[in-house]
Each structure stands twice: as structure tokens, then as C-alpha cells.
C-alpha positions as CSV (number, residue, x, y, z in Angstrom):
1,M,21.2,3.1,12.5
2,T,22.2,0.7,9.6
3,L,21.3,-2.7,8.7
4,V,24.3,-3.3,6.4
5,D,26.9,-5.7,7.6
6,T,29.9,-6.0,5.3
7,T,31.7,-8.7,7.2
8,A,29.6,-11.0,9.3
9,S,26.2,-10.8,10.8
10,T,24.4,-12.0,13.9
11,V,21.3,-12.2,11.7
12,G,20.3,-15.8,11.1
13,G,22.7,-17.1,13.6
14,P,25.9,-15.8,15.3
15,G,28.6,-14.8,13.0
16,L,26.9,-15.9,9.8
17,P,29.6,-15.1,7.2
18,Q,28.4,-12.8,4.5
19,E,29.9,-14.6,1.5
20,R,29.1,-16.8,-1.5
21,R,30.5,-20.2,-0.6
22,L,30.0,-23.3,-2.7
23,V,31.0,-26.7,-1.1
24,T,28.8,-28.9,-3.2
25,E,27.1,-28.6,-6.6
26,I,23.7,-26.7,-6.5
27,P,21.6,-28.4,-5.4
28,G,23.8,-30.6,-3.1
29,P,23.0,-34.2,-2.0
30,R,21.3,-33.2,1.2
31,S,19.0,-30.8,-0.6
32,R,18.3,-33.4,-3.3
33,E,17.3,-35.9,-0.6
34,I,15.0,-33.4,1.0
35,H,13.5,-32.4,-2.4
36,A,12.8,-36.1,-3.1
37,R,10.8,-36.2,0.1
38,K,9.1,-33.0,-0.9
39,Q,8.0,-34.5,-4.2
40,A,6.6,-37.5,-2.3
41,A,4.8,-35.5,0.5
42,V,3.8,-32.1,-1.0
43,A,1.2,-31.3,-3.7
44,N,2.7,-31.0,-7.1
45,G,1.1,-27.6,-7.6
46,V,3.5,-26.2,-5.0
47,G,6.7,-25.6,-7.0
48,V,10.1,-24.8,-5.9
49,T,12.1,-22.5,-8.2
50,L,15.6,-23.4,-6.7
51,P,15.4,-26.8,-4.9
52,V,17.8,-25.9,-2.1
53,Y,16.7,-26.3,1.5
54,I,17.6,-23.5,3.8
55,T,18.9,-23.9,7.4
56,A,20.0,-20.4,8.2
57,A,19.8,-17.0,6.6
58,G,20.7,-13.3,7.3
59,G,22.2,-10.2,5.8
60,G,22.5,-11.0,2.2
61,V,22.9,-14.8,2.2
62,V,21.0,-18.0,2.7
63,V,22.7,-21.2,3.9
64,D,21.5,-24.5,2.6
65,A,21.4,-28.0,4.2
66,D,24.7,-28.9,2.4
67,G,26.5,-25.9,3.8
68,N,26.5,-23.8,0.7
69,S,26.1,-20.1,1.2
70,L,24.2,-18.4,-1.6
71,I,23.8,-14.7,-2.3
72,D,20.1,-13.9,-2.0
73,L,18.8,-11.4,-4.6
74,G,15.1,-12.5,-4.0
75,S,14.4,-11.8,-0.2
76,G,11.6,-14.3,-0.3
77,I,10.0,-12.2,-3.1
78,A,10.6,-8.8,-1.4
79,V,9.6,-10.0,2.1
80,T,12.8,-9.9,4.1
81,T,13.5,-6.3,3.2
82,V,14.9,-5.5,6.7
83,G,17.0,-8.7,6.7
84,N,16.1,-12.4,7.3
85,S,15.6,-12.8,11.1
86,A,16.7,-9.3,11.9
87,P,17.7,-9.2,15.6
88,E,15.2,-6.5,16.5
89,V,12.4,-8.5,14.8
90,A,13.4,-11.8,16.3
91,A,13.6,-10.3,19.8
92,A,10.1,-8.7,19.5
93,V,8.6,-12.0,18.3
94,T,10.3,-14.0,21.1
95,A,9.0,-11.6,23.7
96,Q,5.5,-11.9,22.2
97,V,5.7,-15.7,22.1
98,N,6.5,-15.7,25.7
99,A,3.4,-13.6,26.4
100,F,0.8,-15.1,24.2
101,T,0.6,-16.4,20.6
102,H,-3.1,-15.9,19.7
103,T,-6.5,-14.7,21.0
104,C,-8.2,-13.7,17.6
105,F,-8.5,-9.9,17.6
106,T,-12.2,-9.9,16.8
107,I,-12.9,-11.9,20.0
108,T,-10.5,-10.3,22.5
109,G,-8.2,-7.5,21.2
110,Y,-4.6,-6.7,22.0
111,E,-2.6,-3.5,21.8
112,G,-0.2,-4.7,19.1
113,Y,-2.9,-4.7,16.5
114,V,-3.9,-1.2,17.3
115,E,-0.2,0.0,17.3
116,V,0.2,-1.4,13.8
117,A,-2.8,0.3,12.6
118,E,-1.7,3.6,14.0
119,A,1.7,3.2,12.4
120,L,0.1,2.4,9.0
121,N,-2.2,5.4,9.3
122,R,0.8,7.6,10.0
123,L,3.1,6.2,7.3
124,T,0.9,5.8,4.2
125,P,0.5,8.7,1.8
126,G,-1.9,11.6,2.7
127,D,-2.7,13.5,5.8
128,H,-6.4,12.8,5.8
129,A,-8.1,10.8,8.6
130,K,-7.4,7.0,8.1
131,R,-8.3,3.6,9.3
132,S,-6.6,0.3,8.9
133,A,-7.5,-3.4,9.0
134,L,-5.1,-6.3,9.2
135,F,-5.0,-9.6,7.3
136,N,-2.6,-12.5,6.7
137,S,-1.6,-12.3,2.9
138,G,-1.4,-9.8,0.1
139,A,-4.1,-11.5,-1.8
140,E,-6.4,-11.5,1.2
141,A,-5.9,-7.8,1.7
142,V,-6.6,-7.1,-2.0
143,E,-9.8,-9.1,-1.8
144,N,-10.9,-7.2,1.3
145,A,-10.0,-3.9,-0.3
146,I,-12.4,-4.7,-3.1
147,K,-15.1,-5.6,-0.5
148,V,-14.6,-2.3,1.2
149,A,-14.8,-0.3,-2.1
150,R,-17.9,-2.1,-3.1
151,S,-19.5,-1.5,0.3
152,Y,-18.6,2.2,0.2
153,T,-19.8,2.9,-3.4
154,G,-22.7,0.5,-3.7
155,K,-21.3,-0.4,-7.1
156,Q,-19.7,-3.7,-8.2
157,A,-17.4,-3.3,-11.2
158,V,-13.7,-3.3,-10.7
159,V,-10.9,-2.4,-13.2
160,A,-7.4,-4.0,-13.2
161,F,-4.7,-3.4,-15.7
162,D,-2.7,-5.4,-18.3
163,H,0.3,-7.2,-16.7
164,A,-1.3,-7.0,-13.2
165,Y,-0.6,-9.5,-10.5
166,H,-2.9,-9.3,-7.4
167,G,-2.9,-12.8,-6.0
168,R,-4.1,-16.4,-6.3
169,T,-7.6,-16.4,-4.6
170,N,-10.6,-16.6,-6.8
171,L,-11.2,-12.9,-6.9
172,T,-7.6,-11.9,-7.2
173,M,-7.0,-14.5,-9.9
174,A,-9.7,-12.5,-11.8
175,L,-7.7,-9.4,-11.2
176,T,-4.3,-11.0,-12.2
177,A,-3.6,-10.8,-15.9
178,K,-1.2,-13.7,-16.5
179,S,-2.8,-17.1,-17.1
180,M,0.2,-19.5,-16.5
181,P,0.9,-20.5,-13.8
182,Y,-1.7,-18.4,-11.8
183,K,-5.0,-18.9,-13.5
184,S,-4.9,-21.7,-16.1
185,G,-7.5,-24.4,-15.2
186,F,-8.8,-22.7,-12.1
187,G,-11.9,-20.9,-13.5
188,P,-14.6,-19.7,-13.5
189,F,-13.5,-16.5,-11.9
190,A,-15.2,-13.8,-10.0
191,P,-17.5,-11.6,-12.1
192,E,-17.6,-7.8,-12.7
193,V,-13.8,-7.6,-13.1
194,Y,-12.5,-5.7,-16.2
195,R,-9.1,-5.0,-17.6
196,A,-7.7,-1.8,-19.0
197,P,-4.4,-1.1,-21.0
198,L,-1.4,-0.1,-19.0
199,S,1.4,2.4,-19.7
200,Y,4.4,0.1,-20.6
201,P,7.0,2.6,-21.9
202,L,9.2,-0.1,-23.5
203,R,6.3,-1.7,-25.5
204,D,3.5,0.9,-26.0
205,G,5.0,2.9,-28.8
206,G,6.4,5.7,-26.7
207,L,3.1,7.0,-25.3
208,T,3.4,9.7,-22.6
209,G,1.7,8.9,-19.3
210,A,-1.1,11.3,-20.1
211,E,-1.7,9.7,-23.5
212,A,-1.7,6.2,-22.1
213,A,-4.1,7.2,-19.3
214,K,-6.4,8.8,-21.8
215,I,-6.6,5.5,-23.8
216,A,-7.3,3.6,-20.5
217,I,-9.9,6.0,-19.3
218,T,-11.7,6.1,-22.6
219,Q,-12.0,2.3,-22.6
220,I,-13.2,2.3,-19.0
221,E,-15.9,4.9,-19.7
222,K,-17.1,3.2,-22.9
223,Q,-16.9,-0.4,-21.8
224,I,-17.9,-0.1,-18.2
225,G,-19.0,3.3,-17.2
226,A,-18.1,5.3,-14.1
227,A,-21.6,4.8,-12.7
228,N,-21.0,1.1,-12.4
229,L,-17.4,1.2,-11.3
230,A,-16.5,0.7,-7.6
231,A,-12.7,0.8,-7.9
232,I,-9.6,0.9,-9.9
233,I,-6.7,-1.2,-8.6
234,I,-3.2,-0.9,-9.8
235,E,0.4,-1.6,-8.6
236,P,2.4,1.7,-8.8
237,I,5.2,-0.4,-10.0
238,L,4.0,-3.7,-11.4
239,G,5.6,-6.8,-9.9
240,E,5.1,-10.2,-11.4
241,G,4.0,-8.5,-14.7
242,G,7.7,-7.4,-15.3
243,F,8.6,-4.6,-12.8
244,I,6.9,-2.1,-15.2
245,V,7.2,1.5,-14.2
246,P,4.3,3.5,-15.9
247,A,5.3,6.6,-17.7
248,E,5.2,9.8,-15.6
249,G,1.8,11.2,-15.4
250,F,-0.1,8.0,-15.9
251,L,-0.9,7.3,-12.3
252,P,-1.9,10.9,-11.4
253,A,-4.3,11.0,-14.4
254,L,-6.0,7.9,-13.2
255,V,-6.3,9.2,-9.6
256,A,-7.8,12.5,-10.8
257,W,-10.3,10.7,-12.9
258,A,-11.2,8.3,-10.1
259,N,-11.6,11.2,-7.7
260,A,-13.8,13.1,-10.1
261,N,-16.1,10.1,-10.7
262,D,-16.6,8.6,-7.2
263,V,-14.4,5.6,-8.0
264,V,-12.1,4.2,-5.2
265,F,-8.5,4.3,-6.2
266,I,-6.6,1.3,-4.7
267,A,-2.8,1.2,-4.8
268,D,-1.5,-2.4,-4.5
269,E,1.8,-1.8,-2.6
270,V,2.2,-5.4,-1.6
271,Q,5.6,-5.7,-3.3
272,S,6.5,-2.0,-3.8
273,G,5.8,-0.8,-0.3
274,F,7.9,-0.4,2.9
275,G,11.1,1.2,1.5
276,R,11.5,-1.2,-1.4
277,T,11.6,1.5,-4.0
278,G,13.6,4.1,-2.2
279,D,10.4,5.9,-0.9
280,M,8.3,4.4,1.9
281,F,5.7,3.8,-0.7
282,A,6.0,3.8,-4.5
283,S,2.9,6.0,-4.7
284,E,5.0,8.8,-3.3
285,H,7.3,9.0,-6.2
286,E,4.5,10.8,-8.4
287,G,2.8,12.4,-5.4
288,I,-0.3,10.4,-5.7
289,V,-2.6,9.8,-2.7
290,P,-4.6,6.6,-3.1
291,D,-7.9,6.1,-1.4
292,L,-6.8,2.7,-0.2
293,V,-3.3,1.3,0.2
294,V,-2.8,-2.5,0.3
295,T,0.4,-3.7,2.0
296,A,2.0,-7.1,2.9
297,K,5.5,-8.7,2.2
298,G,8.0,-6.3,3.7
299,I,5.7,-5.1,6.5
300,A,6.7,-7.7,9.1
301,G,10.2,-9.0,8.5
302,G,9.1,-12.4,7.2
303,L,6.0,-13.1,9.3
304,P,2.6,-13.3,7.6
305,L,0.8,-9.9,7.8
306,S,-1.0,-7.6,5.4
307,A,-3.2,-4.6,5.7
308,I,-5.6,-2.2,4.0
309,T,-5.2,1.5,5.0
310,G,-7.4,4.2,3.7
311,R,-9.7,7.1,4.0
312,A,-11.7,6.8,7.2
313,E,-15.1,7.2,5.5
314,I,-14.3,4.5,3.1
315,M,-12.8,2.0,5.5
316,D,-15.7,2.6,8.0
317,A,-18.3,1.6,5.3
318,P,-18.5,-2.1,6.0
319,H,-20.7,-3.2,8.9
320,A,-19.2,-4.4,12.2
321,G,-18.0,-8.0,11.8
322,G,-17.8,-7.6,8.0
323,L,-14.0,-7.6,8.0
324,G,-11.6,-10.0,9.9
325,G,-10.6,-13.6,10.2
326,T,-9.3,-16.1,12.6
327,Y,-5.6,-15.2,12.2
328,T,-5.8,-11.6,10.8
329,G,-3.4,-9.4,12.7
330,N,-1.8,-12.3,14.7
331,P,0.0,-10.9,17.7
332,L,3.3,-12.4,16.6
333,A,3.1,-10.8,13.2
334,C,2.1,-7.5,14.8
335,A,5.2,-7.6,17.1
336,A,7.4,-8.3,14.1
337,A,5.8,-5.4,12.1
338,L,6.3,-2.9,14.9
339,A,10.0,-3.8,15.1
340,A,10.4,-3.7,11.3
341,I,8.6,-0.3,11.1
342,E,10.9,1.0,13.8
343,L,13.8,0.0,11.5
344,Y,12.3,1.8,8.5
345,E,11.6,4.9,10.5
346,Q,14.8,5.2,12.4
347,G,17.3,3.6,10.1
348,D,18.8,4.7,6.8
349,L,16.9,2.2,4.7
350,L,15.4,4.5,2.1
351,A,18.9,5.8,1.3
352,R,20.1,2.2,1.3
353,A,17.5,1.2,-1.3
354,R,18.5,4.2,-3.5
355,R,22.1,3.2,-3.3
356,I,21.2,-0.4,-4.3
357,E,19.6,1.1,-7.4
358,E,22.8,3.0,-8.3
359,I,24.9,-0.1,-8.0
360,I,22.5,-2.2,-10.2
361,R,22.3,0.5,-12.9
362,E,26.1,1.0,-12.9
363,K,26.7,-2.7,-13.3
364,F,24.5,-3.2,-16.2
365,A,25.5,0.0,-17.9
366,A,29.0,-1.3,-17.8
367,A,28.0,-4.6,-19.1
368,A,26.4,-3.0,-22.2
369,D,24.8,-6.1,-23.5
370,P,22.5,-5.5,-26.5
371,R,20.1,-8.3,-25.3
372,I,19.2,-6.0,-22.3
373,A,16.4,-3.9,-23.7
374,E,15.9,-2.0,-20.5
375,V,17.1,-1.6,-17.0
376,R,14.2,-0.4,-14.9
377,G,12.6,-0.1,-11.6
378,R,13.4,2.0,-8.5
379,G,15.4,1.4,-5.4
380,A,15.8,-2.2,-4.5
381,M,13.0,-3.2,-6.9
382,M,15.0,-3.4,-10.1
383,A,14.8,-5.5,-13.3
384,I,16.3,-6.1,-16.8
385,E,14.1,-7.1,-19.7
386,L,15.9,-9.5,-22.1
387,V,15.1,-9.5,-25.8
388,D,16.3,-10.8,-29.1
389,P,18.5,-7.8,-30.1
390,A,17.6,-8.3,-33.8
391,T,13.8,-8.2,-33.4
392,G,13.2,-6.7,-29.9
393,E,11.0,-9.7,-29.2
394,P,10.9,-11.0,-25.6
395,D,13.5,-13.9,-25.1
396,A,12.1,-16.1,-22.3
397,G,14.6,-18.9,-23.1
398,L,17.6,-16.6,-22.5
399,T,16.1,-15.5,-19.3
400,S,15.6,-19.1,-18.1
401,R,19.2,-19.9,-19.0
402,V,20.5,-16.9,-17.1
403,A,18.6,-17.8,-14.0
404,A,19.6,-21.4,-14.1
405,A,23.3,-20.5,-14.5
406,A,23.1,-18.0,-11.7
407,H,21.5,-20.6,-9.5
408,A,24.2,-23.1,-10.3
409,D,26.8,-20.5,-9.3
410,G,25.3,-19.7,-5.9
411,V,22.9,-16.7,-6.5
412,V,19.2,-16.8,-5.7
413,L,17.7,-15.1,-8.7
414,L,14.0,-14.5,-9.6
415,T,12.4,-14.0,-13.0
416,C,9.0,-12.5,-14.0
417,G,7.1,-10.8,-16.7
418,T,4.1,-11.5,-18.8
419,Y,6.5,-12.8,-21.5
420,G,8.7,-14.6,-19.1
421,N,11.8,-12.4,-20.1
422,V,12.5,-10.3,-17.1
423,V,15.1,-10.9,-14.4
424,R,14.2,-9.1,-11.2
425,F,16.5,-8.0,-8.4
426,L,14.9,-7.8,-4.8
427,P,17.9,-7.8,-2.5
428,S,17.5,-7.3,1.2
429,L,18.4,-3.8,2.3
430,A,20.8,-5.5,4.7
431,I,23.1,-6.8,1.9
432,S,26.5,-5.1,1.6
433,D,27.7,-3.3,-1.5
434,E,30.3,-6.0,-2.0
435,L,28.0,-8.9,-1.8
436,L,25.4,-7.3,-4.1
437,G,28.2,-6.5,-6.6
438,E,29.5,-10.1,-6.5
439,G,25.9,-11.4,-7.1
440,L,25.4,-9.0,-10.0
441,D,28.7,-10.1,-11.5
442,V,27.6,-13.7,-11.4
443,V,24.4,-12.7,-13.3
444,I,26.3,-10.7,-15.8
445,A,28.7,-13.6,-16.4
446,A,25.8,-16.0,-16.7
447,L,24.2,-13.7,-19.3
448,A,27.5,-13.5,-21.3
449,R,27.7,-17.3,-21.4
450,A,24.0,-17.8,-22.2
């Protein structure tokens, strides 16, 4: 089974051509008209990175209201990993819509929720007894993971790391490191949240993973104390902070310390999970087994669903009724998740993610641009960090110009990083080699001109 369609796709509409096609400037007149309505009707705080308005999508493209077909290297921020409106997902959701759309699982249950929990218990790292709970968004799942850890340990303090991103709710803003645009002006934040230094191989002086972990652990012990610490939470590959891959050995050292000190280790796999990195979960790359795993984004093919999965004794700590919500584990999202999970398990998606990494690395190695300080990431979660080659300092201005030029040339491209100088690549695993290569060529050309 393969999701890759090198010619045309039934995803997002019959025969949607898999091509970059520009029939107007970007954005075109129809998109500009809709955007003007957006500005009049939608709160200013809801930004739009690339103000084109989409009418169809599938495979590796999105089609806007003006008929432009853009290569999509963002996948709705790593959400449409199995493809946008994948036929299997669309069919499952349609069948569920025709049956029922909602009951609230905490009032009257339904089998789809249970089946998703069973799948997550099977798929996440470790062969211990597990339980799962479903939610709507990544931030909501992170916040509930902290609730679970505090309930289990009877302790309150939580440690997050430099460059972390965990969401936009009050508690998850406290966990998130970057002020703009996520935190500035929105405080005060939830208390008992502390920050520790990360392993950032490009910028921490060449520390090994073990050395970086020792620094972080020493700070945690001296400034917080294990006796007060409920949980450590970290993204195995950091997302919004810059697609940072900690040095080998950093994560296992943190896990070992947490296990020895009755601290719950939470892996935030919202962006890095579900095949995105070439493993089902990024935690698997270094063989770590988190106590709790938080998932969202790629779990349900574009429908809003998130989850916490973890050790049964930890997950069972909160009292009955302590977890849940009106829409958590909505039946439509559960149907989508089951179809997407079947694609992950039966398809060749992990190999596809690894092939995407090969293509990205080959393209930027051939470009040999001295402003690229590092090509990093795993699978279809890749990035380039752009710097001033003379000083090595982050070059956010260059990054913005590259993204703007790529947008104008019909490529959906995302940036990230604490310093605003990272271009990230999150293509759907349904994109063809040819379309991916063309999109990367556009980015490389934009970099050459910038």
C-alpha cells in the first residue's frame, strides 16, 4: 500500500493534478477579496501566514480560490501526514456522519473511542500495561498530561526546556519558551513551571548528550528538587523551537534520572509522532520509553483529536470524572483516526518519511550555501537553520525573505525557531518525489536570490 501519487490524485477531488500551477499572482484577486473579509470579520490575533484561501487539497498540493495549485510543504503544520482528505479517512468519516456525530463519550460511550485507545496503547513505545484518554488539541492533551502527573505523584512542579513549544492555553503558555507571538501580553501564567537548558548541538558548544543532560539535571536538582517535581516534559525533536534534535544520549539520561526519582517523564509527540520522523514515534529513535506520550496533529488525518497514552498506574490516578470534556474523542475524529492508523500500520509510510529525508538532505547538500548552518531533523520533519556566514548569528531577515519568495512562487513554506531563522519542511507523506523536489528547488532558488 502506498499513498504516493506521482500523476494525479483522487484525494481532495477527482483527478486533482499533482503540479505547481500559477494562474495569478500569489495571493490572487479572489484570495485578496476573501482576505479583506477576514480582516473585517475575524479577530486580529488570528493571523494568516500566506493569505491564500483553499478550495481543494490532496497529495502534495493545495488549490486556492483563484485556481492556483501550490506545493504544500507544511501539511497544516504536520497534520495531514497521510494526505489531505485521504480517501480512506474521508470514507470513514462519511460513514460515521451518517450514523451519528456526537453523544459525548463521558455520557454515553461508543466503540470508536475505545478502539482508538486500544490502538494507541498498542502503538506507543513500551510493552507495559497502558491506558489512553482522548482530547481535542495538542495543548489540551499536554495540560491534561500535567494533571495526570500531579495526581499520580502528589507533587506540583513541572520542568520544561529551553526552546520548547507546548501550546497556547494558560498552563501550556507557561511551558512554552518563546514569548512572541505565543506569550507576550497574556500573563500571568500558571505557577510551578520551571525551565531547564536543552541540548542544542549547533549552539551549545559541542556538548555531548550526556554532558548536556548533566547540566540540566544539576539545575533541576539544585533549583527545584526531585522531591517537589511531578514531571519533566520535552519534545523528542523540538518543533516550533527550531526542529532541534538533542544530542544522542540526552533524552535517555533524562529518562533514567526521572525513573530513579519518581518523576513522570512526558514525551510531547504532538508534532513528531505518527510516522513523521521515519519511526512511528520519535522517542523510538533513541529507545526511550516515556511514562506518558502526548499525541495530536497527524493522528486523525486533519480532524481535531489528541490523546495521552501512558503507564496504567499513572493514567488511572485521577478520579472518575477528572478527565474528559464535551467534545473529547468526538466520534467523527475517532473514525478518522482509525482509518489513518490503518494507513500507518499497513502502508509504507515510515519508509516514505525516510525517503523524504534523503531527498531533502541531498538537495541542500548540493546547494552548498554557506548561510545554511545546519540541515537537521528526521524523516519528513526536516529544517535548515540560516545564519550570517561571517558571524554564525541567526539571520531571521533572510529566513523571512526566503519564505516570502517561496510563497510568491507557489510553495507553502513554514518558518520557526526561537530566533526566527529556521525554515521547516513538513510535507505530506503522500507527496511524490518529483513534486517534493520541485518545491525544494523553488526554496533553494529563493535562497540564492535573497
